DRENTOR-736633 format. One line per 2 residues: their letters; for each residue x, y, z of C-alpha. Coordinates in pm, 1 decimal. Example, Ala and Ser with C-alpha at 12.3 -4.5 7.8 and 13.67 -1.06 7.14 Angstrom:
as = 1230.0/-450.0/780.0  1367.0/-106.0/714.0 $
This chain:
xx = 1280.6/1996.5/-1013.7  1598.0/1912.1/-827.2 $
xx = 1590.1/1874.3/-454.5  1736.3/2190.3/-300.9 $
xx = 1988.5/1988.7/-99.4  2122.7/1763.6/-372.4 $
xx = 2369.3/1805.8/-653.9  2280.5/1626.9/-970.8 $
xx = 2528.5/1369.7/-1091.6  2725.8/1460.9/-1400.0 $
xx = 2580.1/1376.5/-1740.8  2767.9/1104.6/-1923.4 $
xx = 2973.0/1224.3/-2216.7  3136.2/889.9/-2281.2 $
xx = 3016.1/534.7/-2234.3  2640.4/517.3/-2168.2 $
xx = 2486.4/311.5/-1890.3  2113.4/325.6/-1938.5 $
xx = 2067.8/17.3/-1723.0  2174.3/198.9/-1406.6 $
xx = 2058.2/560.7/-1376.6  2275.9/787.1/-1165.4 $
xx = 2159.6/908.3/-829.9  2199.8/1262.6/-706.8 $
xx = 2475.3/1322.0/-451.1  2345.8/1511.4/-149.1 $
xx = 2521.5/1827.8/-43.8  2581.8/1672.1/298.4 $
xx = 2754.9/1369.4/142.8  2960.7/1592.4/-85.4 $
xx = 3094.3/1803.5/199.9  3142.3/1501.8/425.2 $
xx = 3362.4/1355.6/151.9  3551.9/1685.0/132.3 $
xx = 3615.6/1680.6/508.3  3715.8/1314.1/503.8 $
xx = 3963.5/1373.7/222.2  4094.5/1698.8/368.8 $
xx = 4170.2/1561.2/714.6  4367.6/1274.6/565.3 $
xx = 4563.9/1523.5/357.6  4613.9/1733.6/669.8 $
xx = 4766.2/1439.3/856.3  4987.5/1339.9/561.8 $
xx = 5126.8/1689.3/519.5  5141.8/1758.4/890.4 $
xx = 5375.7/1459.0/903.3  5546.4/1577.0/583.6 $
xx = 5609.4/1928.9/717.2  5710.1/1796.9/1060.4 $
xx = 5966.8/1566.7/909.0  6090.4/1842.8/675.0 $
xx = 6144.9/2081.1/963.8  6286.3/1817.6/1196.0 $
xx = 6524.1/1692.1/923.0  6647.1/2044.9/862.3 $
xx = 6671.0/2152.8/1225.5  6709.5/1869.6/1478.6 $
xx = 6721.9/1514.2/1340.1  7091.1/1544.4/1248.0 $
xx = 7224.9/1581.9/1603.3  6950.0/1364.4/1755.8 $
xx = 6975.6/1058.4/1533.0  7276.6/1104.8/1302.4 $
xx = 7549.8/1271.7/1514.0  7870.4/1357.9/1329.2 $
xx = 8146.0/1615.3/1356.1  8051.5/1749.6/1010.4 $
xx = 7707.2/1920.6/1013.4  7684.8/1888.2/634.0 $
xx = 7719.1/1509.0/650.1  7461.8/1497.2/930.3 $
xx = 7220.2/1694.6/712.2  7270.9/1456.2/421.0 $
xx = 7211.9/1154.4/650.8  6896.5/1316.6/788.1 $
xx = 6761.1/1382.6/439.6  6866.6/1031.1/339.3 $
xx = 6619.9/894.2/595.1  6368.1/1144.3/460.6 $
xx = 6424.8/1002.2/111.0  6362.0/644.4/225.9 $
xx = 6010.0/747.1/324.7  5956.6/854.8/-34.0 $
xx = 6128.0/547.1/-177.5  5874.3/316.3/-11.6 $
xx = 5574.0/521.7/-124.0  5537.1/351.7/-465.0 $
xx = 5509.4/20.2/-280.3  5227.6/168.2/-71.7 $
xx = 5074.3/310.4/-387.0  5083.0/-29.4/-557.6 $
xx = 4943.1/-222.2/-259.3  4676.3/19.1/-140.6 $
xx = 4594.8/153.3/-487.8  4508.5/-197.5/-605.5 $
xx = 4304.9/-256.1/-289.4  4119.5/71.5/-349.3 $
xx = 4014.9/-42.8/-696.5  3924.7/-387.6/-566.1 $
xx = 3749.2/-316.5/-235.0  3660.5/51.6/-249.6 $
xx = 3794.4/395.7/-165.1  3653.5/415.1/188.1 $
xx = 3817.9/94.4/311.8  4165.0/193.0/193.9 $
xx = 4144.2/554.5/309.4  4064.1/436.7/661.7 $
xx = 4354.6/190.4/661.0  4612.6/435.6/524.7 $
xx = 4536.7/712.6/771.2  4569.8/468.4/1062.1 $
xx = 4906.9/348.1/935.0  5042.1/698.9/875.5 $
xx = 4920.4/840.7/1202.9  5048.5/555.8/1415.9 $
xx = 5392.9/575.3/1255.2  5413.0/950.2/1311.5 $
xx = 5304.8/914.6/1673.3  5570.6/647.7/1731.1 $
xx = 5844.9/886.5/1613.3  5758.9/1100.8/1913.5 $
xx = 5834.4/803.9/2140.7  6169.3/698.0/1990.3 $
xx = 6494.7/697.0/2186.2  6772.2/915.7/2043.4 $
xx = 7123.8/814.0/1942.5  7257.1/928.0/2277.8 $
xx = 7046.5/669.1/2463.0  7002.9/386.6/2209.7 $
xx = 7301.9/412.3/1977.8  7260.1/270.5/1628.8 $
xx = 6907.7/148.4/1708.8  6782.7/509.0/1719.6 $
xx = 6832.2/583.7/1347.1  6717.9/230.9/1258.3 $
xx = 6389.2/280.0/1443.7  6346.6/626.7/1292.3 $
xx = 6392.1/485.3/943.4  6144.3/206.9/1026.5 $
xx = 5877.7/458.0/1130.1  5953.4/667.1/823.3 $
xx = 5901.0/360.3/602.5  5560.9/293.1/763.9 $
xx = 5467.2/658.3/706.2  5565.7/623.5/342.9 $
xx = 5360.7/307.1/293.6  5043.8/480.1/414.3 $
xx = 5114.4/806.6/239.7  5166.8/616.5/-86.3 $
xx = 4792.0/589.0/-132.8  4646.4/851.6/100.8 $
xx = 4668.3/1160.0/-119.5  4578.5/961.8/-431.3 $
xx = 4271.0/825.7/-255.1  4165.8/1172.2/-141.6 $
xx = 4193.8/1302.6/-498.4  4003.4/1009.5/-647.5 $
xx = 3731.2/1017.2/-382.3  3662.5/1387.6/-423.1 $
xx = 3676.1/1380.0/-802.6  3425.1/1093.7/-808.8 $
xx = 3191.8/1271.0/-566.4  3200.6/1614.6/-730.9 $
xx = 2964.9/1738.7/-1004.3  3148.7/1743.3/-1339.5 $
xx = 3099.7/2115.2/-1405.3  3263.7/2206.4/-1070.9 $
xx = 3495.3/1910.6/-1031.4  3810.1/2122.6/-1048.7 $
xx = 3697.8/2335.0/-753.6  3572.6/2052.2/-531.8 $
xx = 3864.8/1822.1/-614.1  4101.2/2101.9/-509.1 $
xx = 3940.4/2138.4/-165.4  4111.8/1833.1/-8.6 $
xx = 4441.6/1999.5/-85.6  4341.7/2266.6/163.5 $
xx = 4411.6/1989.1/411.5  4770.1/1999.0/287.0 $
xx = 4787.7/2362.6/393.0  4617.4/2289.3/723.4 $
xx = 4875.1/2023.7/803.1  5165.5/2242.8/691.1 $
xx = 5041.0/2542.7/890.1  4983.9/2332.7/1203.1 $
xx = 5334.8/2188.0/1186.5  5492.7/2526.9/1117.3 $
xx = 5297.7/2696.3/1396.9  5399.8/2431.0/1649.2 $
xx = 5764.3/2450.9/1549.2  5747.2/2829.7/1554.5 $
xx = 5655.3/2803.3/1921.3  5911.9/2533.2/1997.2 $
xx = 6217.7/2688.1/1831.4  6213.5/2953.6/2099.9 $
xx = 6374.8/2684.1/2312.7  6748.2/2760.3/2297.2 $
xx = 6851.4/2406.9/2189.6  6547.0/2210.3/2082.2 $
xx = 6752.9/1898.3/2012.6  6838.8/1880.9/2384.2 $
xx = 6475.8/1911.3/2500.0  6191.7/1658.7/2509.0 $
xx = 5967.8/1921.9/2347.4  6065.4/1810.1/1995.1 $
xx = 5848.8/1501.1/2057.7  5525.7/1694.7/2114.7 $
xx = 5439.5/1770.5/1747.6  5469.5/1403.0/1654.3 $
xx = 5258.7/1286.3/1947.2  4981.4/1526.7/1843.3 $
xx = 4929.1/1314.4/1530.3  4715.9/1087.3/1747.6 $
xx = 4449.2/1359.7/1776.1  4424.4/1401.3/1397.7 $
xx = 4399.4/1023.0/1355.5  4102.7/998.1/1588.6 $
xx = 3904.9/1275.8/1416.7  3985.5/1158.0/1062.5 $
xx = 3897.3/794.1/1127.4  3567.6/894.0/1290.6 $
xx = 3466.9/1099.2/985.0  3578.7/835.3/736.5 $
xx = 3381.4/560.2/905.7  3067.4/769.2/847.1 $
xx = 3149.4/825.0/480.3  2957.5/656.1/199.0 $
xx = 3144.3/479.6/-78.4  3235.6/686.1/-384.5 $
xx = 2941.9/698.9/-632.0  3161.2/591.6/-924.9 $
xx = 3296.9/287.0/-743.5  2949.6/196.7/-617.9 $
xx = 2823.2/195.4/-978.2  3124.8/-8.8/-1085.8 $
xx = 3038.9/-270.2/-822.3  2670.9/-270.0/-917.0 $
xx = 2760.0/-339.8/-1281.3  3005.3/-613.0/-1172.4 $
xx = 3286.1/-434.6/-1356.9  3538.5/-436.8/-1071.4 $
xx = 3862.1/-603.4/-1181.3  4009.1/-883.7/-972.1 $
xx = 4358.2/-761.0/-1069.6  4335.4/-385.3/-1122.8 $
xx = 4714.7/-351.6/-1112.3  4762.1/-588.8/-1406.4 $
xx = 4489.7/-401.4/-1591.8  4667.9/-73.4/-1517.7 $
xx = 5006.4/-195.5/-1640.0  4852.6/-337.9/-1956.4 $
xx = 4646.6/-33.4/-2054.8  4785.2/275.6/-1883.8 $
xx = 5158.8/318.8/-1939.4  5107.4/646.7/-2133.8 $
xx = 4888.1/793.2/-1859.2  5138.0/690.3/-1589.3 $
xx = 5423.1/861.4/-1774.5  5215.4/1177.8/-1804.9 $
xx = 5150.2/1181.8/-1428.9  5520.6/1140.4/-1356.0 $
xx = 5615.4/1418.6/-1596.1  5356.8/1659.5/-1456.4 $
xx = 5462.7/1590.3/-1100.1  5831.5/1653.8/-1163.3 $
xx = 5758.2/2025.8/-1154.0  5509.7/2031.7/-866.2 $
xx = 5647.0/1767.4/-630.6  6009.0/1853.9/-694.8 $
xx = 5943.8/2223.7/-641.4  5741.9/2154.6/-328.0 $
xx = 6014.3/1946.4/-161.9  6291.0/2186.9/-257.2 $
xx = 6118.4/2503.6/-140.2  5959.6/2359.0/174.0 $
xx = 6260.2/2163.0/293.6  6590.6/2231.8/125.5 $
xx = 6542.5/2609.1/98.0  6495.6/2630.6/474.2 $
xx = 6816.8/2436.6/536.2  6997.7/2663.0/287.9 $
xx = 6879.2/2979.0/461.3  6997.1/2849.1/798.8 $
xx = 7326.5/2684.4/702.1  7443.1/2899.9/410.8 $
xx = 7329.2/3250.0/497.4  7329.8/3214.2/875.5 $
xx = 6973.4/3324.8/936.9  6874.0/3253.2/1295.7 $
xx = 6546.7/3217.3/1481.6  6221.8/3062.7/1356.5 $
xx = 6286.2/3146.8/989.4  6175.3/2805.4/857.8 $
xx = 5848.3/2772.9/1048.9  5754.2/3135.2/976.7 $
xx = 5820.7/3088.2/603.8  5608.0/2771.3/586.6 $
xx = 5334.6/2926.7/799.5  5295.4/3231.8/575.9 $
xx = 5335.0/3029.7/257.2  5059.9/2795.8/374.9 $
xx = 4828.1/3085.7/443.2  4891.7/3228.1/95.9 $
xx = 4821.6/2884.5/-49.6  4475.0/2889.4/106.4 $
xx = 4391.1/3159.7/-146.4  4565.3/3000.8/-443.9 $
xx = 4429.3/2645.1/-421.3  4052.3/2704.0/-452.2 $
xx = 4119.1/2978.0/-708.4  4328.9/2740.3/-921.0 $
xx = 4053.9/2477.8/-900.4  3797.6/2728.7/-1026.2 $
xx = 4032.5/2837.5/-1305.6  4065.4/2475.7/-1419.2 $
xx = 3685.0/2451.1/-1441.5  3675.6/2768.3/-1649.2 $
xx = 3977.5/2731.0/-1878.3  4065.2/2360.9/-1861.7 $
xx = 4309.8/2153.3/-1659.2  4605.9/2158.2/-1898.7 $
xx = 4630.5/2535.1/-1966.9  4606.5/2617.1/-1596.2 $
xx = 4865.2/2356.2/-1499.4  5100.6/2480.5/-1769.9 $
xx = 5064.1/2841.6/-1656.2  5165.5/2759.0/-1298.5 $
xx = 5459.3/2544.1/-1417.5  5585.2/2832.5/-1633.3 $
xx = 5540.6/3064.8/-1335.0  5767.9/2842.1/-1125.4 $
xx = 6021.1/2822.7/-1408.7  6040.1/3200.2/-1448.6 $
xx = 6091.0/3255.1/-1074.5  6354.0/2981.8/-1018.5 $
xx = 6666.0/3197.8/-1046.2  6520.5/3515.9/-889.7 $
xx = 6397.6/3315.1/-590.8  6728.9/3148.3/-512.2 $
xx = 6918.8/3472.8/-564.8  6697.5/3642.0/-305.2 $
xx = 6748.0/3349.6/-66.2  7124.1/3384.0/-106.8 $
xx = 7117.0/3744.4/20.6  7042.4/3637.0/377.1 $
xx = 6760.7/3886.4/431.4  6492.1/3719.2/642.9 $
xx = 6198.7/3937.3/532.9  6284.5/3919.8/162.8 $
xx = 6344.7/3542.8/178.6  6012.9/3469.5/346.7 $
xx = 5823.7/3696.0/107.2  5990.1/3534.7/-195.2 $
xx = 5912.4/3184.0/-75.5  5545.1/3279.6/-35.5 $
xx = 5535.9/3422.8/-387.5  5719.5/3130.3/-544.8 $
xx = 5519.6/2857.7/-372.5  5207.0/2991.5/-543.0 $
xx = 5327.8/2797.5/-847.7  5346.8/2475.0/-647.7 $
xx = 5003.3/2534.3/-491.6  4847.1/2605.2/-832.3 $
xx = 4979.3/2286.0/-990.2  4889.2/2090.1/-678.9 $
xx = 4528.3/2210.9/-686.1  4484.5/2145.2/-1057.9 $
xx = 4602.5/1785.8/-1009.5  4301.1/1719.3/-788.9 $
xx = 4077.3/1673.4/-1091.2  4334.9/1623.0/-1367.0 $
xx = 4502.5/1305.8/-1241.5  4184.1/1105.7/-1164.9 $
xx = 4035.9/1216.5/-1498.4  4333.0/1068.1/-1685.1 $
xx = 4246.6/710.8/-1580.6  3959.8/473.0/-1648.4 $
xx = 3722.3/372.8/-1369.3  3852.1/17.0/-1320.0 $
xx = 4206.7/117.8/-1225.9  4176.4/486.2/-1132.7 $
xx = 4291.3/458.7/-770.8  4591.2/241.8/-862.6 $
xx = 4676.8/469.3/-1155.5  4678.7/789.4/-954.0 $
xx = 4858.6/627.9/-659.1  5131.9/457.6/-861.7 $
xx = 5187.5/757.8/-1088.8  5197.6/1003.7/-797.9 $
xx = 5430.8/799.6/-584.6  5674.1/698.0/-856.7 $
xx = 5714.3/1067.1/-928.3  5739.2/1138.6/-555.0 $
xx = 6056.4/929.6/-542.0  6208.9/1070.1/-859.8 $
xx = 6121.9/1433.3/-785.4  6022.3/1499.6/-424.6 $
xx = 6220.0/1235.3/-240.0  6547.3/1281.3/-427.0 $
xx = 6531.9/1662.2/-446.8  6639.7/1751.9/-89.3 $
xx = 6910.9/1483.8/-96.7  7049.2/1610.9/-427.5 $
xx = 7018.3/1968.6/-304.0  7206.8/1894.7/19.4 $
xx = 7477.5/1724.0/-187.7  7497.4/2029.3/-415.4 $
xx = 7546.7/2253.1/-111.0  7819.1/2022.8/26.6 $
xx = 7991.6/2010.2/-314.5  7978.3/2388.7/-358.5 $
xx = 8118.8/2438.5/-9.5  8411.1/2208.7/-82.1 $
xx = 8491.4/2330.8/-435.4  8397.0/2698.6/-435.0 $
xx = 8563.3/2816.6/-119.6  8400.9/2748.4/215.7 $
xx = 8122.3/2978.0/330.9  8120.8/3178.7/8.4 $
xx = 8093.4/2858.8/-192.0  7795.5/2752.7/17.9 $
xx = 7618.0/3075.7/-68.4  7700.8/3035.6/-440.2 $
xx = 7523.3/2697.9/-433.4  7210.1/2898.5/-513.5 $
xx = 7307.2/2893.2/-883.4  7300.7/2512.6/-939.8 $
xx = 7003.9/2484.9/-702.1  6807.2/2732.2/-914.9 $
xx = 6908.0/2543.5/-1229.9  6778.9/2222.3/-1071.8 $
xx = 6438.0/2379.9/-1003.8  6430.9/2516.9/-1360.0 $
xx = 6495.1/2172.0/-1510.2  6215.6/2013.7/-1304.5 $
xx = 5979.9/2294.7/-1408.2  6069.3/2251.7/-1775.9 $
xx = 5982.7/1880.2/-1757.2  5639.1/1972.3/-1621.2 $
xx = 5581.8/2235.1/-1891.5  5688.1/1994.4/-2167.0 $
xx = 5456.0/1721.8/-2034.9  5151.4/1950.1/-2055.1 $
xx = 5192.7/1960.5/-2433.9  5149.0/1582.5/-2442.1 $
xx = 4859.0/1561.1/-2196.7  4497.4/1549.7/-2321.5 $
xx = 4243.0/1795.8/-2185.4  4018.5/1611.6/-1939.2 $
xx = 3777.8/1877.6/-1814.4  3420.7/1742.9/-1797.9 $
xx = 3522.8/1381.5/-1852.3  3279.3/1106.1/-1753.2 $
xx = 3445.3/924.1/-1463.7  3239.1/611.2/-1531.9 $
xx = 3429.8/559.5/-1858.3  3647.7/249.8/-1850.2 $
xx = 3912.9/382.4/-2087.9  4191.5/625.4/-2004.4 $
xx = 4163.2/978.6/-2138.8  4469.9/923.6/-2357.9 $
xx = 4291.2/633.7/-2528.6  4001.0/850.0/-2641.1 $
xx = 3991.6/1022.4/-2980.1  4150.4/1367.5/-2961.9 $
xx = 3830.6/1536.4/-3072.5  3634.0/1401.4/-2775.8 $
xx = 3826.0/1612.1/-2527.1  3752.4/1924.3/-2726.8 $
xx = 3384.8/1829.7/-2746.2  3362.1/1782.1/-2370.5 $
xx = 3531.7/2112.9/-2303.2  3280.3/2288.8/-2523.4 $
x = 2981.2/2154.0/-2329.6 $
């Protein structure tokens, strides 16, 4: 009989390891891992949402002053992009360390790096007082954020997937992504309160949200120091199967899996950046909406996501990772043009409601990734695989998207007749979202089903016979 406070480890469907029987994971350890992963995600996306909002609303005049607001917006989002550009480097460095020295060690290091960088932004001088050094220092802090974030979310996904019981892995692996919503909601709520200041860029209050990162750091580090190592990595160490060069092993064996991760993330990460950052700038600059429209939209969208994420995780346990991911990608594709048309109307209530509805597609894909991406990779290079794949796609999709979108708005304004041209930018912006969504949908038809996969297997899911995935799903 099982102990009432333990969850039995998943049965092995792949490679057998009779020499080292699996131990049950206690409920306390499982939920401690969920909290540890979630708080790191909360900090990453608190920073992410803060920077989105600040880039759209105040960083232009504070750090990139120019007589043309459109150019200032592009410069602000250019600094935003650099944070994404460095993330693959963080993914490579910390992902390899996670496969070499363990998940716990790296997750503690990355959250310290991210949190300290975010806190430092709140202490930076502005262009008015430091000249060119102000944007240089901002970019430097953004690069440090990107280095830490390059492995933080990947580590949270891997940790939770390796802790969770196989039959409920989709649900438990989705829970850390609730931290994403927590961070987004916290940032939006704080900015909602602050934008009541008539000119936030002329007040010291813009610094407060960044300085609050220090509180999240302290709590997250305390929880992570109490965390046990991931069961899968602990077994890998016990069998002396840890690779000295997991990155070389990844590059040699996992190019197909990496390409699948990038393709899947084009829809989710691209859509997320566009709707949570660029859409807010569009509503303010193109349609003239005033007041706390951006923070309110993100706040309500985050609350709606709290319902979608665990539900999507449960759906992936019931119907499989690939069908659920595909359904949410198609959902985003179908709503691309209707969403941007509504945003172009300049109606605050309709715009906020539409963003909440549309972001359900992003949240659903995001949640399904929690189990899907770690299941695609073998145990010896799983952390590096998820981190590198996620962050390469973050540059191509998420980091570039707001910059391309801001350029589209500037181009439409110049070529389609001033203010009216700015509003008509919704058409190419919607087409851009549709293309990213189509890439995600297409990739699902080339991705193997991974539900129920044994995470102690050393091979990638794409290296297994096609029939094995169907057999696992039937169990």
